[in-house]
C-alpha positions in Angstrom: -79.0 -21.2 -1.4 -77.6 -24.2 -3.6 -76.7 -24.4 -7.1 -78.1 -27.4 -8.9 -77.8 -28.7 -12.4 -80.4 -31.5 -13.3 -78.9 -33.7 -16.2 -82.0 -35.5 -17.5 -81.0 -38.4 -19.7 -84.2 -40.5 -19.1 -85.9 -42.1 -22.3 -89.5 -40.7 -22.8 -90.5 -43.9 -24.5 -90.0 -45.8 -21.4 -92.6 -45.6 -18.6 -90.3 -46.1 -15.7 -87.8 -43.6 -17.2 -90.5 -40.9 -18.0 -91.7 -41.3 -14.3 -88.3 -40.6 -13.2 -87.6 -37.6 -15.5 -90.9 -36.1 -14.4 -90.0 -36.2 -10.8 -86.6 -34.7 -11.6 -88.6 -31.9 -13.3 -91.1 -31.5 -10.3 -87.9 -31.5 -7.8 -86.1 -28.8 -9.8 -89.2 -26.4 -10.0 -89.8 -27.0 -6.2 -86.1 -26.3 -5.3 -86.1 -23.3 -7.6 -89.4 -21.8 -5.9 -87.8 -22.3 -2.5 -84.8 -20.0 -3.4 -82.1 -22.2 -5.0 -80.5 -21.6 -8.2 -81.5 -24.5 -10.6 -80.9 -25.4 -14.2 -82.0 -28.4 -16.3 -80.0 -29.9 -19.2 -81.3 -32.6 -21.3 -78.7 -35.2 -22.6 -78.7 -38.6 -24.1 -82.2 -39.9 -24.7 -83.5 -37.2 -22.5 -83.0 -34.9 -25.6 -86.2 -36.5 -27.0 -88.5 -35.4 -24.1 -89.5 -32.1 -25.9 -90.6 -33.8 -29.1 -91.5 -37.4 -28.2 -94.8 -38.8 -26.9 -94.4 -40.7 -23.6 -96.5 -43.7 -22.0 -96.6 -41.5 -18.7 -98.9 -38.5 -19.3 -97.4 -36.6 -16.5 -94.1 -36.2 -18.4 -95.2 -33.5 -20.7 -96.7 -31.2 -18.1 -93.7 -31.5 -15.8 -91.4 -30.5 -18.7 -93.6 -27.6 -19.6 -93.7 -26.4 -16.1 -90.0 -26.4 -15.8 -89.6 -24.6 -19.0 -92.2 -21.8 -17.8 -90.1 -21.4 -14.7 -87.2 -20.6 -16.9 -85.1 -23.9 -15.7 -84.1 -25.2 -19.1 -80.5 -24.6 -19.8 -80.8 -26.5 -23.2 -80.1 -29.8 -24.7 -77.1 -31.7 -25.9 -76.3 -30.6 -29.5 -74.1 -33.8 -29.8 -76.8 -36.1 -29.1 -79.4 -34.1 -31.1 -77.0 -34.2 -34.3 -77.7 -36.2 -37.4 -75.1 -38.9 -36.6 -76.9 -39.6 -33.2 -80.6 -38.9 -32.5 -81.0 -36.8 -35.5 -83.4 -34.3 -33.7 -81.7 -31.1 -34.3 -84.3 -29.7 -36.7 -87.1 -30.6 -34.6 -86.0 -29.3 -31.2 -87.1 -25.7 -30.4 -84.5 -25.6 -27.4 -81.2 -24.2 -27.2 -78.6 -26.8 -28.2 -75.1 -26.9 -26.7 -72.2 -28.6 -28.2 -72.0 -30.0 -31.7 -71.6 -33.2 -33.6 -68.0 -33.5 -32.4 -68.3 -32.3 -28.7 -70.4 -32.9 -25.6 -71.0 -30.0 -23.2 -68.9 -30.9 -20.1 -70.3 -28.1 -17.6 -66.9 -26.7 -16.7 -68.3 -23.2 -16.6 -71.1 -24.1 -14.3 -68.9 -26.2 -11.9 -66.7 -23.4 -11.5 -69.8 -21.4 -10.5 -70.5 -23.9 -7.8 -73.2 -25.9 -9.3 -73.5 -29.5 -8.2 -74.7 -32.1 -10.8 -77.8 -34.3 -10.4 -77.9 -37.0 -13.0 -81.4 -38.2 -13.6 
């Protein structure tokens, strides 16, 4: 068993980045179903995925499947805050961090998680 944390930073308004994010969600779900411990964290422009339309229609279903599987750890509270993307009030996901601090994954790294940046 492997512990994996997918950090998805892709911009949902970009077709190529949306396809990349959708694949990361698919891989995460598949790896979880095969017995691995998998989490997903939305960071940077990836914070917009739950609330934005995408030119790639496969992104939203891939995201929703990952959420149904219980993989979503949360989203970056720093990136979602008013001085940055200003999505804090729109997001219905757990926000980690605040306007002054990014989450640095120390706790998950100490548990043996490997980071996969997408």
